[in-house]
A tleap script that builds the chain and sets N, CA, C and O, in Angstrom:
source leaprc.protein.ff14SB
mol = sequence {
  NMET LYS MET LYS PRO GLY ILE HIE PRO LYS
  TYR HIE GLU VAL GLU VAL ARG CYS ALA CYS
  GLY ASN THR PHE LYS THR ARG SER THR LYS
  PRO ASP LEU HIE LEU GLU ILE CYS ASN GLN
  CYS HIE PRO PHE PHE THR GLY ARG GLN LYS
  LEU ILE ASP THR GLU GLY ARG VAL GLU ARG
  PHE THR LYS ARG PHE GLY ALA GLN THR ALA
  GLU SER ARG LYS LYS GLN ALA ALA ALA ASN
  LYS ALA ALA LYS ALA GLY LYS THR ALA LYS
  LYS THR GLY ALA THR CALA
}
set mol.1.N position { 6.381 -28.042 38.917 }
set mol.1.CA position { 5.002 -27.604 38.982 }
set mol.1.C position { 4.219 -28.198 37.826 }
set mol.1.O position { 4.730 -28.336 36.715 }
set mol.2.N position { 3.012 -28.537 38.096 }
set mol.2.CA position { 2.163 -29.130 37.085 }
set mol.2.C position { 1.190 -28.076 36.549 }
set mol.2.O position { 0.679 -27.254 37.309 }
set mol.3.N position { 0.933 -28.105 35.211 }
set mol.3.CA position { -0.014 -27.152 34.617 }
set mol.3.C position { -1.439 -27.544 34.987 }
set mol.3.O position { -1.766 -28.726 35.096 }
set mol.4.N position { -2.269 -26.545 35.176 }
set mol.4.CA position { -3.673 -26.816 35.489 }
set mol.4.C position { -4.362 -27.366 34.251 }
set mol.4.O position { -4.178 -26.827 33.160 }
set mol.5.N position { -5.136 -28.405 34.390 }
set mol.5.CA position { -5.827 -28.973 33.219 }
set mol.5.C position { -7.037 -28.131 32.815 }
set mol.5.O position { -7.747 -27.588 33.662 }
set mol.6.N position { -7.257 -28.034 31.481 }
set mol.6.CA position { -8.464 -27.396 30.951 }
set mol.6.C position { -8.406 -25.894 30.766 }
set mol.6.O position { -9.379 -25.307 30.292 }
set mol.7.N position { -7.282 -25.232 31.129 }
set mol.7.CA position { -7.250 -23.772 30.962 }
set mol.7.C position { -6.274 -23.328 29.878 }
set mol.7.O position { -6.251 -22.150 29.519 }
set mol.8.N position { -5.480 -24.237 29.358 }
set mol.8.CA position { -4.488 -23.877 28.347 }
set mol.8.C position { -4.998 -24.220 26.949 }
set mol.8.O position { -5.639 -25.254 26.759 }
set mol.9.N position { -4.712 -23.348 25.957 }
set mol.9.CA position { -5.158 -23.644 24.583 }
set mol.9.C position { -4.351 -24.789 23.984 }
set mol.9.O position { -3.234 -25.073 24.418 }
set mol.10.N position { -4.923 -25.433 22.995 }
set mol.10.CA position { -4.231 -26.521 22.299 }
set mol.10.C position { -3.093 -25.920 21.472 }
set mol.10.O position { -3.238 -24.858 20.868 }
set mol.11.N position { -1.995 -26.599 21.459 }
set mol.11.CA position { -0.787 -26.147 20.769 }
set mol.11.C position { -0.448 -27.190 19.728 }
set mol.11.O position { 0.040 -28.269 20.063 }
set mol.12.N position { -0.709 -26.873 18.441 }
set mol.12.CA position { -0.516 -27.885 17.406 }
set mol.12.C position { 0.330 -27.345 16.260 }
set mol.12.O position { 0.532 -26.137 16.130 }
set mol.13.N position { 0.821 -28.268 15.428 }
set mol.13.CA position { 1.657 -27.912 14.294 }
set mol.13.C position { 0.783 -27.365 13.170 }
set mol.13.O position { -0.237 -27.962 12.827 }
set mol.14.N position { 1.186 -26.220 12.591 }
set mol.14.CA position { 0.418 -25.593 11.519 }
set mol.14.C position { 1.350 -25.255 10.359 }
set mol.14.O position { 2.566 -25.156 10.520 }
set mol.15.N position { 0.745 -25.083 9.190 }
set mol.15.CA position { 1.490 -24.654 8.019 }
set mol.15.C position { 1.193 -23.170 7.793 }
set mol.15.O position { 0.038 -22.782 7.617 }
set mol.16.N position { 2.227 -22.358 7.800 }
set mol.16.CA position { 2.108 -20.913 7.634 }
set mol.16.C position { 2.184 -20.597 6.149 }
set mol.16.O position { 3.059 -21.107 5.449 }
set mol.17.N position { 1.270 -19.755 5.662 }
set mol.17.CA position { 1.250 -19.355 4.252 }
set mol.17.C position { 1.424 -17.847 4.149 }
set mol.17.O position { 0.736 -17.075 4.818 }
set mol.18.N position { 2.353 -17.451 3.302 }
set mol.18.CA position { 2.606 -16.025 3.065 }
set mol.18.C position { 1.890 -15.590 1.784 }
set mol.18.O position { 1.542 -16.425 0.949 }
set mol.19.N position { 1.674 -14.286 1.635 }
set mol.19.CA position { 1.040 -13.747 0.432 }
set mol.19.C position { 1.904 -13.979 -0.809 }
set mol.19.O position { 1.384 -14.025 -1.924 }
set mol.20.N position { 3.223 -14.126 -0.623 }
set mol.20.CA position { 4.111 -14.354 -1.763 }
set mol.20.C position { 4.092 -15.805 -2.229 }
set mol.20.O position { 4.634 -16.120 -3.288 }
set mol.21.N position { 3.474 -16.693 -1.448 }
set mol.21.CA position { 3.400 -18.098 -1.828 }
set mol.21.C position { 4.304 -19.006 -1.009 }
set mol.21.O position { 4.215 -20.228 -1.123 }
set mol.22.N position { 5.158 -18.438 -0.197 }
set mol.22.CA position { 6.059 -19.223 0.642 }
set mol.22.C position { 5.266 -19.922 1.757 }
set mol.22.O position { 4.346 -19.333 2.325 }
set mol.23.N position { 5.620 -21.170 2.068 }
set mol.23.CA position { 4.983 -21.889 3.164 }
set mol.23.C position { 6.057 -22.536 4.019 }
set mol.23.O position { 7.114 -22.927 3.524 }
set mol.24.N position { 5.770 -22.643 5.314 }
set mol.24.CA position { 6.655 -23.338 6.240 }
set mol.24.C position { 5.842 -23.815 7.433 }
set mol.24.O position { 4.725 -23.350 7.658 }
set mol.25.N position { 6.401 -24.734 8.186 }
set mol.25.CA position { 5.695 -25.327 9.333 }
set mol.25.C position { 6.229 -24.740 10.626 }
set mol.25.O position { 7.423 -24.476 10.767 }
set mol.26.N position { 5.315 -24.541 11.568 }
set mol.26.CA position { 5.655 -24.086 12.907 }
set mol.26.C position { 4.586 -24.580 13.865 }
set mol.26.O position { 3.692 -25.323 13.457 }
set mol.27.N position { 4.657 -24.190 15.110 }
set mol.27.CA position { 3.642 -24.581 16.084 }
set mol.27.C position { 2.929 -23.321 16.557 }
set mol.27.O position { 3.547 -22.273 16.737 }
set mol.28.N position { 1.607 -23.441 16.758 }
set mol.28.CA position { 0.813 -22.294 17.157 }
set mol.28.C position { -0.460 -22.742 17.864 }
set mol.28.O position { -0.855 -23.905 17.784 }
set mol.29.N position { -1.089 -21.808 18.551 }
set mol.29.CA position { -2.387 -22.091 19.162 }
set mol.29.C position { -3.515 -21.866 18.171 }
set mol.29.O position { -4.641 -22.311 18.396 }
set mol.30.N position { -3.218 -21.174 17.068 }
set mol.30.CA position { -4.214 -20.955 16.021 }
set mol.30.C position { -4.158 -22.106 15.023 }
set mol.30.O position { -3.088 -22.672 14.799 }
set mol.31.N position { -5.294 -22.461 14.420 }
set mol.31.CA position { -5.290 -23.605 13.493 }
set mol.31.C position { -4.582 -23.340 12.177 }
set mol.31.O position { -4.035 -24.272 11.587 }
set mol.32.N position { -4.572 -22.100 11.692 }
set mol.32.CA position { -3.843 -21.770 10.471 }
set mol.32.C position { -3.373 -20.331 10.539 }
set mol.32.O position { -4.018 -19.486 11.160 }
set mol.33.N position { -2.236 -20.052 9.894 }
set mol.33.CA position { -1.651 -18.718 9.903 }
set mol.33.C position { -1.438 -18.243 8.477 }
set mol.33.O position { -0.914 -18.979 7.641 }
set mol.34.N position { -1.847 -17.006 8.199 }
set mol.34.CA position { -1.645 -16.374 6.889 }
set mol.34.C position { -0.898 -15.063 7.118 }
set mol.34.O position { -1.366 -14.194 7.855 }
set mol.35.N position { 0.263 -14.927 6.483 }
set mol.35.CA position { 1.094 -13.749 6.635 }
set mol.35.C position { 1.010 -12.854 5.410 }
set mol.35.O position { 0.718 -13.315 4.306 }
set mol.36.N position { 1.270 -11.571 5.617 }
set mol.36.CA position { 1.353 -10.635 4.497 }
set mol.36.C position { 2.771 -10.573 3.957 }
set mol.36.O position { 2.982 -10.343 2.766 }
set mol.37.N position { 3.744 -10.781 4.840 }
set mol.37.CA position { 5.146 -10.677 4.442 }
set mol.37.C position { 5.973 -11.661 5.277 }
set mol.37.O position { 5.723 -11.847 6.468 }
set mol.38.N position { 6.951 -12.278 4.637 }
set mol.38.CA position { 7.804 -13.251 5.340 }
set mol.38.C position { 9.266 -12.964 5.000 }
set mol.38.O position { 9.564 -11.970 4.337 }
set mol.39.N position { 10.175 -13.822 5.448 }
set mol.39.CA position { 11.597 -13.598 5.183 }
set mol.39.C position { 11.954 -13.771 3.712 }
set mol.39.O position { 13.001 -13.286 3.284 }
set mol.40.N position { 11.125 -14.444 2.929 }
set mol.40.CA position { 11.400 -14.636 1.499 }
set mol.40.C position { 11.043 -13.411 0.668 }
set mol.40.O position { 11.585 -13.231 -0.423 }
set mol.41.N position { 10.134 -12.560 1.167 }
set mol.41.CA position { 9.708 -11.407 0.372 }
set mol.41.C position { 9.949 -10.066 1.078 }
set mol.41.O position { 9.642 -9.021 0.506 }
set mol.42.N position { 10.483 -10.066 2.289 }
set mol.42.CA position { 10.729 -8.815 3.018 }
set mol.42.C position { 11.934 -8.095 2.414 }
set mol.42.O position { 12.958 -8.730 2.159 }
set mol.43.N position { 11.834 -6.775 2.176 }
set mol.43.CA position { 12.932 -6.033 1.547 }
set mol.43.C position { 14.248 -6.088 2.333 }
set mol.43.O position { 15.321 -6.038 1.733 }
set mol.44.N position { 14.181 -6.187 3.634 }
set mol.44.CA position { 15.405 -6.254 4.435 }
set mol.44.C position { 16.214 -7.504 4.117 }
set mol.44.O position { 17.443 -7.452 4.056 }
set mol.45.N position { 15.536 -8.613 3.916 }
set mol.45.CA position { 16.224 -9.878 3.655 }
set mol.45.C position { 16.525 -10.081 2.170 }
set mol.45.O position { 17.526 -10.712 1.830 }
set mol.46.N position { 15.683 -9.561 1.287 }
set mol.46.CA position { 15.877 -9.790 -0.142 }
set mol.46.C position { 16.749 -8.736 -0.798 }
set mol.46.O position { 17.390 -9.014 -1.811 }
set mol.47.N position { 16.788 -7.528 -0.240 }
set mol.47.CA position { 17.577 -6.453 -0.823 }
set mol.47.C position { 16.868 -5.731 -1.949 }
set mol.47.O position { 17.468 -4.869 -2.592 }
set mol.48.N position { 15.620 -6.049 -2.209 }
set mol.48.CA position { 14.863 -5.354 -3.263 }
set mol.48.C position { 13.588 -4.783 -2.667 }
set mol.48.O position { 12.953 -5.397 -1.810 }
set mol.49.N position { 13.227 -3.600 -3.135 }
set mol.49.CA position { 12.040 -2.926 -2.622 }
set mol.49.C position { 10.815 -3.407 -3.380 }
set mol.49.O position { 10.846 -3.551 -4.603 }
set mol.50.N position { 9.754 -3.651 -2.661 }
set mol.50.CA position { 8.517 -4.128 -3.270 }
set mol.50.C position { 7.357 -3.385 -2.609 }
set mol.50.O position { 7.283 -3.320 -1.382 }
set mol.51.N position { 6.467 -2.834 -3.402 }
set mol.51.CA position { 5.321 -2.124 -2.861 }
set mol.51.C position { 4.285 -3.132 -2.405 }
set mol.51.O position { 3.820 -3.955 -3.193 }
set mol.52.N position { 3.926 -3.067 -1.143 }
set mol.52.CA position { 2.948 -3.994 -0.585 }
set mol.52.C position { 1.691 -3.212 -0.257 }
set mol.52.O position { 1.705 -2.327 0.598 }
set mol.53.N position { 0.622 -3.536 -0.930 }
set mol.53.CA position { -0.642 -2.837 -0.744 }
set mol.53.C position { -1.704 -3.876 -0.429 }
set mol.53.O position { -2.378 -4.384 -1.325 }
set mol.54.N position { -1.847 -4.185 0.852 }
set mol.54.CA position { -2.763 -5.243 1.232 }
set mol.54.C position { -4.187 -4.754 1.420 }
set mol.54.O position { -5.133 -5.529 1.275 }
set mol.55.N position { -4.350 -3.486 1.740 }
set mol.55.CA position { -5.688 -2.989 2.024 }
set mol.55.C position { -6.195 -2.015 0.956 }
set mol.55.O position { -7.207 -1.349 1.170 }
set mol.56.N position { -5.519 -1.923 -0.175 }
set mol.56.CA position { -5.978 -1.054 -1.250 }
set mol.56.C position { -5.725 0.417 -1.000 }
set mol.56.O position { -6.402 1.261 -1.589 }
set mol.57.N position { -4.767 0.752 -0.144 }
set mol.57.CA position { -4.503 2.148 0.186 }
set mol.57.C position { -3.992 2.923 -1.016 }
set mol.57.O position { -4.397 4.064 -1.240 }
set mol.58.N position { -3.101 2.309 -1.795 }
set mol.58.CA position { -2.547 2.992 -2.964 }
set mol.58.C position { -3.639 3.218 -4.002 }
set mol.58.O position { -3.735 4.302 -4.577 }
set mol.59.N position { -4.462 2.201 -4.246 }
set mol.59.CA position { -5.557 2.352 -5.207 }
set mol.59.C position { -6.536 3.426 -4.759 }
set mol.59.O position { -7.005 4.222 -5.573 }
set mol.60.N position { -6.845 3.450 -3.471 }
set mol.60.CA position { -7.770 4.451 -2.946 }
set mol.60.C position { -7.181 5.849 -3.097 }
set mol.60.O position { -7.909 6.789 -3.414 }
set mol.61.N position { -5.860 6.004 -2.873 }
set mol.61.CA position { -5.201 7.293 -3.019 }
set mol.61.C position { -5.232 7.763 -4.464 }
set mol.61.O position { -5.566 8.917 -4.735 }
set mol.62.N position { -4.882 6.864 -5.411 }
set mol.62.CA position { -4.875 7.272 -6.814 }
set mol.62.C position { -6.285 7.561 -7.314 }
set mol.62.O position { -6.473 8.422 -8.173 }
set mol.63.N position { -7.265 6.857 -6.790 }
set mol.63.CA position { -8.648 7.121 -7.173 }
set mol.63.C position { -9.091 8.494 -6.662 }
set mol.63.O position { -9.804 9.227 -7.347 }
set mol.64.N position { -8.660 8.819 -5.462 }
set mol.64.CA position { -9.062 10.083 -4.848 }
set mol.64.C position { -8.330 11.276 -5.448 }
set mol.64.O position { -8.952 12.288 -5.772 }
set mol.65.N position { -7.003 11.161 -5.600 }
set mol.65.CA position { -6.201 12.288 -6.047 }
set mol.65.C position { -5.689 12.147 -7.469 }
set mol.65.O position { -5.137 13.102 -8.015 }
set mol.66.N position { -5.854 11.001 -8.076 }
set mol.66.CA position { -5.387 10.777 -9.434 }
set mol.66.C position { -3.904 10.467 -9.458 }
set mol.66.O position { -3.134 10.970 -8.639 }
set mol.67.N position { -3.526 9.654 -10.385 }
set mol.67.CA position { -2.110 9.314 -10.530 }
set mol.67.C position { -1.435 10.457 -11.268 }
set mol.67.O position { -1.669 10.652 -12.461 }
set mol.68.N position { -0.603 11.209 -10.573 }
set mol.68.CA position { 0.059 12.353 -11.176 }
set mol.68.C position { 1.497 11.992 -11.506 }
set mol.68.O position { 2.231 11.445 -10.683 }
set mol.69.N position { 1.872 12.312 -12.718 }
set mol.69.CA position { 3.258 12.155 -13.125 }
set mol.69.C position { 3.820 13.546 -13.353 }
set mol.69.O position { 3.074 14.526 -13.352 }
set mol.70.N position { 5.105 13.640 -13.544 }
set mol.70.CA position { 5.740 14.938 -13.768 }
set mol.70.C position { 5.185 15.574 -15.047 }
set mol.70.O position { 4.973 16.785 -15.104 }
set mol.71.N position { 4.957 14.757 -16.059 }
set mol.71.CA position { 4.435 15.266 -17.333 }
set mol.71.C position { 3.014 15.816 -17.167 }
set mol.71.O position { 2.692 16.881 -17.694 }
set mol.72.N position { 2.171 15.091 -16.436 }
set mol.72.CA position { 0.796 15.555 -16.260 }
set mol.72.C position { 0.754 16.830 -15.421 }
set mol.72.O position { -0.095 17.692 -15.650 }
set mol.73.N position { 1.671 16.959 -14.442 }
set mol.73.CA position { 1.728 18.189 -13.642 }
set mol.73.C position { 2.167 19.369 -14.495 }
set mol.73.O position { 1.666 20.479 -14.312 }
set mol.74.N position { 3.107 19.149 -15.438 }
set mol.74.CA position { 3.558 20.224 -16.325 }
set mol.74.C position { 2.420 20.677 -17.238 }
set mol.74.O position { 2.238 21.873 -17.462 }
set mol.75.N position { 1.657 19.720 -17.761 }
set mol.75.CA position { 0.519 20.055 -18.619 }
set mol.75.C position { -0.525 20.854 -17.847 }
set mol.75.O position { -1.073 21.832 -18.354 }
set mol.76.N position { -0.795 20.422 -16.608 }
set mol.76.CA position { -1.772 21.115 -15.785 }
set mol.76.C position { -1.301 22.526 -15.450 }
set mol.76.O position { -2.104 23.460 -15.458 }
set mol.77.N position { -0.021 22.695 -15.156 }
set mol.77.CA position { 0.530 24.014 -14.850 }
set mol.77.C position { 0.437 24.923 -16.071 }
set mol.77.O position { 0.108 26.102 -15.944 }
set mol.78.N position { 0.727 24.378 -17.260 }
set mol.78.CA position { 0.639 25.172 -18.484 }
set mol.78.C position { -0.813 25.579 -18.754 }
set mol.78.O position { -1.075 26.701 -19.187 }
set mol.79.N position { -1.751 24.668 -18.499 }
set mol.79.CA position { -3.167 24.986 -18.696 }
set mol.79.C position { -3.615 26.053 -17.707 }
set mol.79.O position { -4.372 26.953 -18.071 }
set mol.80.N position { -3.162 25.966 -16.474 }
set mol.80.CA position { -3.507 26.973 -15.476 }
set mol.80.C position { -2.930 28.333 -15.842 }
set mol.80.O position { -3.592 29.357 -15.673 }
set mol.81.N position { -1.700 28.346 -16.342 }
set mol.81.CA position { -1.043 29.594 -16.745 }
set mol.81.C position { -1.778 30.233 -17.933 }
set mol.81.O position { -1.952 31.451 -17.975 }
set mol.82.N position { -2.204 29.407 -18.892 }
set mol.82.CA position { -2.933 29.913 -20.058 }
set mol.82.C position { -4.293 30.467 -19.636 }
set mol.82.O position { -4.733 31.497 -20.146 }
set mol.83.N position { -4.949 29.788 -18.717 }
set mol.83.CA position { -6.250 30.267 -18.237 }
set mol.83.C position { -6.097 31.578 -17.489 }
set mol.83.O position { -6.939 32.466 -17.618 }
set mol.84.N position { -5.037 31.709 -16.714 }
set mol.84.CA position { -4.789 32.940 -15.967 }
set mol.84.C position { -4.467 34.086 -16.934 }
set mol.84.O position { -4.911 35.216 -16.733 }
set mol.85.N position { -3.692 33.788 -17.983 }
set mol.85.CA position { -3.355 34.805 -18.982 }
set mol.85.C position { -4.618 35.242 -19.724 }
set mol.85.O position { -4.764 36.418 -20.056 }
set mol.86.N position { -5.518 34.318 -19.984 }
set mol.86.CA position { -6.772 34.650 -20.660 }
set mol.86.C position { -7.642 35.553 -19.801 }
set mol.86.O position { -8.292 36.456 -20.327 }
set mol.87.N position { -7.669 35.332 -18.501 }
set mol.87.CA position { -8.452 36.181 -17.596 }
set mol.87.C position { -7.889 37.594 -17.538 }
set mol.87.O position { -8.640 38.570 -17.556 }
set mol.88.N position { -6.547 37.702 -17.468 }
set mol.88.CA position { -5.944 39.044 -17.403 }
set mol.88.C position { -6.138 39.783 -18.716 }
set mol.88.O position { -6.263 41.007 -18.716 }
set mol.89.N position { -6.165 39.067 -19.833 }
set mol.89.CA position { -6.388 39.726 -21.124 }
set mol.89.C position { -7.806 40.283 -21.183 }
set mol.89.O position { -8.026 41.376 -21.706 }
set mol.90.N position { -8.772 39.532 -20.646 }
set mol.90.CA position { -10.157 39.996 -20.619 }
set mol.90.C position { -10.294 41.219 -19.730 }
set mol.90.O position { -11.019 42.152 -20.076 }
set mol.91.N position { -9.604 41.235 -18.578 }
set mol.91.CA position { -9.696 42.344 -17.650 }
set mol.91.C position { -9.105 43.611 -18.268 }
set mol.91.O position { -9.693 44.687 -18.156 }
set mol.92.N position { -7.950 43.490 -18.918 }
set mol.92.CA position { -7.307 44.652 -19.512 }
set mol.92.C position { -8.111 45.155 -20.714 }
set mol.92.O position { -8.150 46.357 -20.976 }
set mol.93.N position { -8.732 44.267 -21.419 }
set mol.93.CA position { -9.562 44.650 -22.579 }
set mol.93.C position { -10.844 45.319 -22.122 }
set mol.93.O position { -11.317 46.226 -22.806 }
set mol.94.N position { -11.418 44.930 -21.030 }
set mol.94.CA position { -12.680 45.462 -20.521 }
set mol.94.C position { -12.462 46.837 -19.884 }
set mol.94.O position { -13.352 47.683 -19.964 }
set mol.95.N position { -11.316 47.089 -19.259 }
set mol.95.CA position { -11.071 48.353 -18.580 }
set mol.95.C position { -10.530 49.398 -19.537 }
set mol.95.O position { -10.656 50.589 -19.250 }
set mol.96.N position { -9.943 49.024 -20.643 }
set mol.96.CA position { -9.324 49.977 -21.556 }
set mol.96.C position { -10.305 50.632 -22.462 }
set mol.96.O position { -9.924 51.462 -23.288 }
savepdb mol mol.pdb
quit
């Protein structure tokens, strides 16, 4: 069978570029390809975990909720406990 002329996209050789800097050649209908992750930087193939934040989700989360560490949570809990103790002291002093 013969392909119909004029309805198929052009299929040409392109150089694929990954966010990690890796490049390789393949064939595609698109003129250029840009990847976020490839076999050189994927945790399954490399054996090391890497945080990939392409759309700023982590930054947006820390901006919204703040970067909390165990130490900062302990300080906040102690401050909340002290504030609560101060309120109960005022209540007992006012009623007595």
